[in-house]
C-alpha positions as CSV (number, residue, x, y, z in Angstrom):
1,M,0.0,0.0,0.0
2,L,2.7,2.4,1.1
3,L,4.9,1.4,-1.9
4,S,2.1,2.1,-4.4
5,W,1.3,5.5,-2.7
6,V,5.0,6.5,-3.0
7,T,5.1,5.2,-6.6
8,G,2.0,7.2,-7.5
9,L,3.4,10.3,-5.8
10,A,6.7,10.0,-7.7
11,A,4.8,9.5,-11.0
12,G,2.7,12.5,-10.3
13,I,5.7,14.7,-9.6
14,I,7.4,13.5,-12.8
15,L,4.2,14.2,-14.7
16,L,3.8,17.7,-13.2
17,H,7.5,18.4,-14.0
18,F,7.0,17.2,-17.6
19,L,3.8,19.4,-18.0
20,Q,5.6,22.4,-16.4
21,K,8.5,22.1,-18.8
22,L,6.1,21.7,-21.7
23,A,3.6,24.4,-20.9
24,F,5.7,26.8,-18.8
25,P,9.4,26.2,-19.8
26,Y,10.6,29.4,-18.1
27,F,8.6,29.1,-14.9
28,W,11.4,28.7,-12.5
29,D,13.6,31.3,-14.2
30,D,10.8,33.7,-13.9
31,F,9.9,32.7,-10.4
32,W,13.4,33.3,-9.0
33,Y,13.8,36.5,-11.0
34,L,10.4,37.7,-9.7
35,L,11.5,36.9,-6.1
36,K,14.6,39.0,-6.5
37,V,12.6,41.9,-7.8
38,V,10.0,41.7,-5.1
39,R,12.8,41.6,-2.5
40,Y,14.3,44.8,-3.9
41,G,10.9,46.4,-3.9
42,I,10.4,45.6,-0.2
43,R,13.8,47.0,0.5
44,L,12.8,50.3,-1.2
45,E,9.5,50.5,0.6
46,T,11.2,49.8,3.9
47,Y,13.5,52.9,3.3
48,V,10.5,55.0,2.6
49,L,8.5,53.8,5.7
50,K,11.5,54.4,7.9
51,G,12.0,57.9,6.4
52,E,15.5,56.8,5.2
53,L,15.7,58.1,1.6
54,F,18.7,56.2,0.4
55,T,19.8,57.3,-3.1
56,V,22.3,56.0,-5.6
57,L,24.7,58.7,-4.4
58,D,24.2,57.5,-0.8
59,K,25.0,54.0,-1.9
60,F,28.2,55.2,-3.5
61,L,29.3,57.1,-0.5
62,S,28.8,54.1,1.8
63,L,30.9,52.0,-0.6
64,A,33.7,54.6,-0.6
65,K,33.9,54.1,3.1
66,K,33.4,50.3,3.1
67,Q,35.8,49.5,0.2
68,P,37.9,52.7,-0.5
69,Q,40.7,51.0,-2.4
70,K,38.6,48.8,-4.6
71,P,38.8,49.9,-8.3
72,F,35.6,51.6,-9.4
73,I,36.5,52.9,-12.9
74,I,39.3,51.6,-15.1
75,Y,39.9,54.0,-18.0
76,E,42.7,53.8,-20.5
77,G,44.7,51.7,-18.2
78,D,44.3,54.0,-15.2
79,I,42.6,52.8,-12.1
80,H,40.2,55.1,-10.2
81,T,39.2,53.6,-6.8
82,Y,35.9,54.3,-5.0
83,Q,37.9,56.6,-2.7
84,D,39.5,58.4,-5.7
85,V,36.1,59.2,-7.3
86,D,34.7,60.2,-3.9
87,K,37.5,62.7,-3.3
88,K,37.6,64.1,-6.9
89,S,33.8,64.6,-6.9
90,S,34.1,66.4,-3.5
91,R,36.7,68.7,-5.2
92,V,34.1,69.5,-7.8
93,A,31.5,70.2,-5.2
94,H,33.8,72.5,-3.2
95,V,34.7,74.5,-6.4
96,F,31.0,75.2,-7.0
97,L,30.4,75.9,-3.3
98,N,33.2,78.5,-3.2
99,H,33.1,80.0,-6.7
100,S,29.5,79.9,-7.8
101,T,26.0,80.9,-6.7
102,L,24.6,77.4,-7.3
103,E,22.0,76.3,-4.9
104,R,20.3,73.0,-4.0
105,G,17.7,72.1,-6.8
106,D,19.5,74.1,-9.5
107,T,20.0,72.5,-12.8
108,V,23.5,72.2,-14.3
109,A,24.0,70.9,-17.9
110,L,26.9,68.6,-18.6
111,L,28.5,68.2,-22.0
112,M,31.3,65.6,-21.8
113,S,32.5,62.5,-23.5
114,N,33.0,59.2,-21.7
115,E,35.8,59.8,-19.2
116,P,36.2,59.7,-15.4
117,D,35.6,63.4,-15.1
118,F,32.1,62.8,-16.4
119,V,31.4,60.8,-13.2
120,H,33.4,63.3,-11.0
121,V,31.3,66.2,-12.1
122,W,28.0,64.3,-12.0
123,F,28.6,63.1,-8.5
124,G,30.1,66.4,-7.3
125,L,27.1,68.3,-8.4
126,A,24.8,65.7,-7.0
127,K,26.6,66.2,-3.6
128,L,25.3,69.8,-3.7
129,G,21.7,68.6,-4.5
130,C,21.9,69.9,-8.1
131,V,20.0,68.3,-10.9
132,V,22.4,67.3,-13.7
133,A,21.2,67.5,-17.4
134,F,23.2,65.1,-19.6
135,L,23.7,66.6,-23.0
136,N,24.4,64.4,-26.1
137,S,28.0,65.0,-27.0
138,N,27.3,64.5,-30.7
139,I,24.9,67.4,-31.1
140,R,25.8,70.9,-32.0
141,S,24.6,74.3,-33.1
142,N,20.8,74.9,-32.9
143,S,20.1,71.4,-31.5
144,L,22.6,72.0,-28.6
145,L,21.1,75.4,-28.0
146,H,17.6,73.9,-27.9
147,C,18.6,71.3,-25.3
148,I,20.3,73.9,-23.1
149,R,17.3,76.2,-23.2
150,S,14.8,73.5,-22.5
151,C,16.4,72.4,-19.2
152,E,17.1,76.0,-18.1
153,P,20.4,75.4,-16.4
154,R,22.2,77.8,-14.1
155,A,25.6,76.5,-15.4
156,L,27.1,74.4,-18.2
157,V,30.2,72.2,-17.7
158,V,32.1,71.3,-20.8
159,G,34.7,68.6,-21.4
160,A,38.1,69.5,-22.8
161,D,37.5,67.9,-26.2
162,L,34.1,69.6,-26.6
163,L,34.9,73.2,-25.7
164,G,35.1,74.1,-29.4
165,T,31.5,73.0,-29.9
166,V,30.3,75.4,-27.1
167,E,32.5,78.2,-28.4
168,E,30.3,78.3,-31.5
169,I,27.2,79.0,-29.5
170,L,28.6,81.2,-26.7
171,P,27.1,84.4,-27.9
172,S,23.6,82.7,-28.3
173,L,23.5,81.2,-24.8
174,P,20.7,82.5,-22.5
175,E,21.7,85.0,-20.0
176,G,22.7,83.9,-16.5
177,I,24.4,80.7,-17.6
178,T,28.0,80.4,-16.4
179,V,30.2,78.1,-18.5
180,W,32.9,76.0,-17.0
181,G,35.6,74.1,-19.1
182,M,37.8,71.2,-18.1
183,N,40.7,72.9,-19.8
184,D,43.7,74.9,-18.5
185,S,43.3,77.5,-21.2
186,V,39.7,78.7,-21.9
187,P,38.2,81.5,-24.1
188,Q,36.7,84.6,-22.8
189,G,33.4,84.0,-21.1
190,V,34.4,80.5,-19.9
191,T,35.8,79.7,-16.4
192,S,38.5,77.0,-16.1
193,L,37.1,74.3,-13.8
194,K,40.3,72.3,-14.2
195,E,42.4,75.2,-12.8
196,K,40.2,75.6,-9.7
197,L,40.1,71.8,-9.0
198,G,43.9,72.0,-8.4
199,T,43.5,74.0,-5.2
200,A,40.1,72.7,-4.1
201,S,39.5,70.7,-0.9
202,D,38.7,66.9,-1.2
203,K,37.0,66.9,2.2
204,P,33.5,65.5,2.3
205,V,30.6,68.0,1.9
206,P,27.7,67.9,4.4
207,R,25.1,65.3,3.6
208,S,22.4,67.9,4.4
209,L,23.3,69.6,1.0
210,H,22.1,66.6,-1.0
211,V,19.8,64.6,1.2
212,A,16.6,63.8,-0.8
213,S,13.4,65.2,0.4
214,S,11.5,62.6,-1.7
215,L,12.4,59.7,-4.0
216,K,10.2,61.4,-6.6
217,S,12.4,64.5,-6.7
218,P,14.4,65.0,-9.9
219,H,17.9,63.6,-10.0
220,L,18.8,63.9,-13.7
221,Y,17.6,65.1,-17.1
222,I,18.4,62.7,-19.9
223,F,17.6,63.8,-23.4
224,T,15.7,61.7,-25.8
225,S,14.5,62.4,-29.3
226,G,11.0,61.1,-28.4
227,T,8.7,60.4,-31.3
228,T,8.7,63.8,-32.9
229,G,10.8,66.9,-33.1
230,L,14.0,68.0,-31.3
231,P,15.3,66.2,-28.2
232,K,13.3,66.5,-25.0
233,A,14.6,66.4,-21.4
234,A,13.1,63.4,-19.7
235,V,12.9,63.8,-15.9
236,I,14.7,61.0,-14.1
237,S,13.7,60.8,-10.4
238,Q,15.8,59.5,-7.5
239,L,13.4,56.5,-7.5
240,Q,13.9,55.8,-11.2
241,A,17.7,56.1,-10.8
242,L,17.5,53.5,-8.0
243,K,15.4,51.1,-10.0
244,G,17.7,51.5,-13.0
245,S,20.8,50.8,-10.9
246,A,19.2,47.5,-9.8
247,G,19.2,46.1,-13.4
248,L,22.6,44.4,-13.3
249,W,21.9,42.9,-9.9
250,A,18.5,41.6,-11.0
251,F,20.1,39.8,-13.9
252,G,22.6,38.0,-11.6
253,C,25.7,40.2,-11.6
254,T,27.8,40.4,-8.4
255,A,30.4,42.6,-6.8
256,N,33.1,40.3,-8.3
257,D,32.1,41.2,-11.9
258,I,34.0,43.5,-14.2
259,I,31.5,45.5,-16.2
260,Y,32.6,46.8,-19.7
261,I,30.9,50.1,-20.5
262,T,31.2,51.4,-24.0
263,L,27.8,53.2,-24.2
264,P,27.8,57.0,-23.9
265,L,27.2,58.1,-20.3
266,Y,24.7,60.7,-21.5
267,H,22.4,57.7,-22.3
268,S,20.3,56.2,-19.5
269,S,21.8,52.8,-20.4
270,G,25.4,53.9,-19.8
271,A,24.7,56.2,-16.7
272,L,21.9,54.4,-14.8
273,L,22.3,50.7,-15.8
274,G,26.1,51.0,-16.3
275,I,27.6,53.3,-13.6
276,G,24.6,53.0,-11.3
277,G,24.5,49.3,-11.7
278,C,28.2,49.1,-10.7
279,I,27.4,51.1,-7.6
280,E,24.5,48.9,-6.6
281,L,26.8,45.8,-6.9
282,G,29.9,47.5,-5.5
283,A,31.6,46.3,-8.7
284,T,34.3,47.6,-11.1
285,C,33.7,48.9,-14.5
286,V,36.0,49.4,-17.5
287,L,34.9,52.6,-19.1
288,K,35.7,53.3,-22.8
289,K,35.5,56.6,-24.6
290,K,33.6,54.9,-27.4
291,F,33.0,51.4,-28.7
292,S,35.8,49.8,-30.8
293,A,35.2,46.4,-32.3
294,S,38.9,45.9,-32.9
295,Q,39.8,46.5,-29.2
296,F,36.8,44.8,-27.7
297,W,38.1,41.2,-27.2
298,N,41.6,42.5,-26.3
299,D,40.1,44.6,-23.6
300,C,38.0,41.8,-22.3
301,R,41.1,39.6,-21.9
302,K,43.3,42.4,-20.5
303,Y,40.8,43.5,-17.8
304,N,39.2,40.2,-17.2
305,V,35.8,41.5,-18.2
306,T,32.9,39.3,-17.2
307,V,29.9,41.5,-18.2
308,F,29.4,43.9,-21.1
309,Q,26.4,46.1,-21.9
310,Y,24.6,45.5,-25.2
311,I,22.7,48.4,-26.7
312,G,19.4,47.0,-28.0
313,E,16.2,48.7,-28.5
314,L,14.4,46.8,-25.8
315,C,17.3,47.3,-23.3
316,R,17.2,51.0,-24.1
317,Y,13.5,51.2,-23.3
318,L,13.6,49.0,-20.2
319,C,16.5,51.1,-18.8
320,K,14.6,54.4,-19.4
321,Q,11.4,53.1,-17.9
322,P,12.4,50.6,-15.1
323,K,9.6,49.3,-12.8
324,L,9.4,46.7,-10.3
325,L,6.8,44.8,-12.2
326,F,6.6,46.3,-15.7
327,T,3.1,46.0,-17.0
328,F,2.5,46.7,-20.6
329,D,0.2,46.3,-23.6
330,L,0.7,46.0,-27.3
331,V,-2.0,47.8,-29.3
332,K,-2.7,47.9,-33.1
333,Y,-1.2,51.0,-34.8
334,D,-2.2,52.8,-38.0
335,F,1.1,53.6,-39.8
336,Q,-0.5,56.0,-42.3
337,K,-2.5,58.0,-39.8
338,D,0.3,57.7,-37.3
339,E,-1.9,56.8,-34.3
340,P,-3.3,53.8,-32.5
341,I,-6.2,52.0,-34.1
342,R,-9.5,52.3,-32.2
343,N,-12.7,50.2,-32.6
344,E,-16.3,51.6,-33.1
345,Q,-16.5,52.1,-29.3
346,G,-13.3,54.2,-29.3
347,W,-11.1,51.6,-27.5
348,C,-7.7,50.5,-28.6
349,L,-7.2,47.0,-29.8
350,H,-4.6,44.4,-28.7
351,V,-2.4,42.7,-31.3
352,K,-2.0,39.0,-31.8
353,K,1.2,37.3,-30.9
354,G,3.7,37.7,-33.7
355,E,2.1,41.0,-34.9
356,P,3.9,44.4,-34.3
357,G,2.1,46.7,-31.9
358,L,2.7,50.0,-30.1
359,L,4.1,49.4,-26.6
360,I,2.2,51.3,-24.0
361,S,2.3,51.2,-20.2
362,R,-0.4,52.1,-17.6
363,V,0.2,55.3,-15.7
364,N,-0.9,55.3,-12.1
365,E,0.4,56.1,-8.6
366,K,2.6,53.0,-8.5
367,N,3.8,53.5,-12.1
368,P,4.1,57.3,-12.5
369,F,5.3,59.2,-15.5
370,F,7.4,62.2,-14.5
371,G,7.3,63.8,-17.9
372,Y,9.7,66.3,-19.6
373,A,11.2,69.5,-18.6
374,G,9.8,72.7,-20.2
375,S,6.5,72.8,-22.0
376,K,3.7,70.6,-20.7
377,K,2.6,69.8,-24.2
378,H,5.6,67.5,-24.6
379,T,4.5,65.5,-21.6
380,E,0.9,65.5,-22.7
381,K,1.8,64.1,-26.2
382,K,3.3,61.0,-24.6
383,L,0.1,60.1,-22.9
384,L,-2.9,58.1,-24.3
385,C,-6.2,58.6,-22.6
386,D,-9.3,56.3,-22.6
387,V,-7.4,53.5,-24.0
388,F,-9.3,50.4,-22.8
389,K,-11.9,52.1,-20.5
390,K,-13.0,55.7,-19.6
391,G,-10.4,57.5,-17.6
392,D,-7.4,55.3,-18.0
393,V,-4.1,56.8,-19.0
394,Y,-1.2,55.0,-20.7
395,F,2.4,56.1,-21.5
396,N,3.2,56.0,-25.3
397,T,6.7,54.6,-25.6
398,G,6.9,55.3,-29.3
399,D,8.3,51.8,-29.8
400,L,6.7,49.1,-32.0
401,M,7.3,45.7,-30.5
402,V,6.5,42.1,-31.3
403,Q,5.7,39.4,-28.7
404,D,6.5,35.8,-29.8
405,Q,4.8,32.6,-28.7
406,D,7.2,32.3,-25.7
407,N,6.2,35.8,-24.6
408,F,9.6,37.3,-25.4
409,L,9.5,40.9,-26.7
410,Y,11.5,42.1,-29.7
411,F,12.0,45.7,-31.0
412,W,10.4,46.2,-34.4
413,D,10.5,49.9,-35.2
414,R,10.0,53.5,-34.1
415,I,6.8,55.4,-34.8
416,G,6.3,59.0,-36.0
417,D,9.1,61.3,-37.0
418,T,11.9,59.3,-35.4
419,F,14.0,56.3,-36.5
420,R,17.1,54.6,-35.1
421,W,20.6,54.6,-36.7
422,K,23.9,53.8,-35.1
423,G,22.3,53.3,-31.7
424,E,20.8,56.9,-31.8
425,N,17.3,58.3,-32.3
426,V,17.2,60.6,-35.3
427,A,14.6,63.3,-35.4
428,T,13.5,63.7,-39.0
429,T,12.2,67.2,-38.3
430,E,15.6,68.4,-37.3
431,V,17.2,66.9,-40.4
432,A,14.5,68.6,-42.6
433,D,15.0,71.9,-40.9
434,V,18.8,71.9,-41.4
435,I,18.5,71.0,-45.1
436,G,15.7,73.5,-45.5
437,M,18.0,76.4,-44.5
438,L,19.7,76.2,-48.0
439,D,18.5,78.9,-50.3
440,F,17.8,76.5,-53.2
441,I,15.6,74.1,-51.2
442,Q,11.8,74.6,-51.1
443,E,10.8,71.6,-49.1
444,T,12.4,68.6,-47.4
445,N,10.9,65.3,-46.1
446,A,13.3,63.2,-44.0
447,Y,12.8,59.6,-43.1
448,G,14.6,56.3,-42.5
449,V,15.1,53.4,-44.9
450,T,16.1,49.8,-44.4
451,V,19.5,48.8,-45.6
452,R,20.4,45.1,-45.8
453,D,22.7,43.8,-43.0
454,Y,22.4,47.1,-41.0
455,E,20.4,47.5,-37.8
456,G,18.0,50.4,-37.6
457,K,17.4,52.7,-40.6
458,A,19.7,54.9,-42.6
459,G,18.6,58.5,-43.1
460,M,17.1,59.6,-46.4
461,A,15.8,63.0,-47.5
462,S,13.4,63.8,-50.3
463,I,13.8,67.3,-51.6
464,I,11.9,69.8,-53.8
465,L,14.0,72.5,-55.3
466,K,12.8,76.2,-55.6
467,P,11.7,77.3,-59.1
468,N,14.7,78.2,-61.3
469,K,17.2,76.9,-58.7
470,S,19.8,74.2,-59.3
471,L,20.9,71.5,-56.9
472,D,24.4,72.1,-55.3
473,L,25.3,68.7,-53.9
474,E,28.5,69.9,-52.3
475,K,26.6,72.6,-50.3
476,V,24.1,70.0,-49.2
477,Y,26.9,67.8,-47.9
478,E,28.6,70.8,-46.2
479,Q,25.3,71.8,-44.6
480,V,24.5,68.4,-43.1
481,V,27.9,67.6,-41.7
482,T,28.2,71.1,-40.2
483,F,24.9,71.3,-38.4
484,L,23.9,67.6,-37.8
485,P,25.5,64.9,-35.7
486,A,27.2,62.2,-37.8
487,Y,24.5,59.6,-37.2
488,A,21.7,62.1,-38.3
489,C,23.2,63.0,-41.7
490,P,21.1,61.5,-44.5
491,R,22.9,58.9,-46.5
492,F,20.6,59.2,-49.5
493,L,18.9,62.1,-51.3
494,R,15.8,61.9,-53.6
495,I,14.8,64.9,-55.8
496,Q,11.1,65.1,-56.3
497,E,8.8,67.5,-58.2
498,K,6.0,67.4,-55.6
499,M,5.3,65.7,-52.3
500,E,2.3,63.8,-51.1
501,T,0.6,64.8,-47.9
502,T,-1.7,63.0,-45.5
503,G,-5.3,63.9,-44.8
504,T,-4.1,66.2,-42.0
505,F,-1.5,67.9,-44.4
506,K,1.5,66.1,-42.9
507,L,4.1,65.0,-45.4
508,Q,3.6,61.5,-46.5
509,K,6.5,59.2,-45.4
510,F,4.9,55.8,-45.7
511,Q,5.3,55.3,-49.4
512,L,8.8,56.9,-49.5
513,V,9.9,54.5,-46.8
514,E,8.5,51.5,-48.7
515,E,10.2,52.6,-51.9
516,G,13.6,53.0,-50.2
517,F,16.6,54.0,-52.3
518,N,16.5,51.4,-55.2
519,P,17.3,53.2,-58.6
520,L,15.7,50.2,-60.3
521,K,12.3,51.1,-58.8
522,I,12.6,54.9,-58.5
523,S,12.6,57.2,-61.5
524,D,13.5,60.3,-59.4
525,P,17.1,61.3,-59.3
526,L,18.9,59.6,-56.3
527,Y,22.2,60.6,-54.6
528,F,24.5,58.9,-52.1
529,M,26.6,60.7,-49.4
530,D,30.3,60.2,-50.3
531,N,32.5,61.2,-47.4
532,L,35.7,60.9,-49.5
533,K,34.5,63.3,-52.2
534,K,32.7,65.5,-49.5
535,S,29.7,65.6,-51.6
536,F,26.6,63.6,-52.6
537,V,27.2,61.6,-55.8
538,P,24.6,60.0,-58.2
539,L,23.3,56.7,-56.9
540,T,23.9,54.5,-59.9
541,K,22.8,50.9,-60.3
542,E,26.4,49.8,-59.8
543,L,26.8,51.9,-56.6
544,Y,23.5,50.5,-55.3
545,N,24.7,47.0,-55.8
546,Q,27.9,47.7,-54.0
547,I,25.9,49.0,-51.0
548,M,23.7,46.0,-51.0
549,L,26.7,43.7,-51.1
550,G,28.4,45.5,-48.3
551,E,31.3,46.7,-50.5
552,V,30.5,50.3,-49.7
553,K,30.0,51.1,-46.0
554,L,27.4,53.5,-44.6
């Protein structure tokens, strides 16, 4: 009797195990991951209930005391310990305490490439309770001015290699902004931060200067292209920074790992998931100025790298929008009308598995959206109302995703007037505005096109010339490389006699995107951006074939 009962139990367990593997193959992986996330959530809630608002900076400061000699950042062979970064960031804090009028809550813009000083300045300003706005180091001219104006900083700190970029716009900067350069020699109107750091104290600054009044208070501004227009400053709260920093820990990384960071620190992926993630673990990171495929494996061997960050569309989104339990929906999207599809009752419709849909996330008290700095209209445009029922509100990510049969999510495309190229969001309105400044251009329609074996989409611009004006291809080339970041420069041009518009008088992109840049299918003149000739050249059938075969690189 007992033997048959044990045999039956064993058979039942084996059957359940088999069914679980068949129906829910990732059950235990998901279960243990969920347990870790819940544990982290309880920890955060405990801090709040006790009135202990423990931020990423507080975690770093505790590590600087606990493990002062442990390497925190390795950069170009030089080791910067936790204590080194703590002291150097304190020097930054003391410079601004003694030589500026900055106060707690003020915004300071930071324009700097990947280097240890980026972290020193970021943490130094955070020690004063300042909100730091990370500026994309690739942008220039009007785009840079737009970003500076939108976050309304009291000061701007510029890296040594980017001072020339700021010199171009110095006369146009809003009044009241002091500019600090990490150079010994700086032009008139700029203060040398490097010079003052040499004599600054490295003593700790009082915690009272930066203690957070609320985890919902702003910590950073990180710029994003969004779905339309120029970059917008997304508000990153102390809570979002904490959740972002838990990413590496949640995926199994430990204090013994060596994290390889090649992503730009002005990105949420590099700053929150990378630097913040290392702090949450108490780990070491190898920081690179930029990604180099030829140096990657050598660096991994040299520094015993165990983890590296991959820039993928889903990773970018999840880093920008961390939650403890990220709830989402995929809804049907009308590509021609550029809006979600709604049924006769006005509700949005879910997509089937395997179909692309717009990724949206419910906004409520537990899952807040902190919006953008500046005009409220930018924040309002990111929200969808009355989605599945009256009164509900959802955040529009601007990402089109596909969910497969195993419930894994994959990036599919961007909506609206933005596409991805070289890991960056490209705002088509910015590209069109820059080209439209030329006196022989009447109208420009910029968009992204798919190129075989390339991730994202390459930029293309359709142009209408003014009457009795001729096309100057060298001037177009000069214009785009001067006023646009390298990743935003259109690789292809198309000359049209007229442009189709939508029912709401928006320029029609759908058909242009579908047609691409194939001279066999397009009768309009086509041109290709040739960096060697510093001009756009005719896109012949031969050149097109070379591009498709990978013989000519974009």
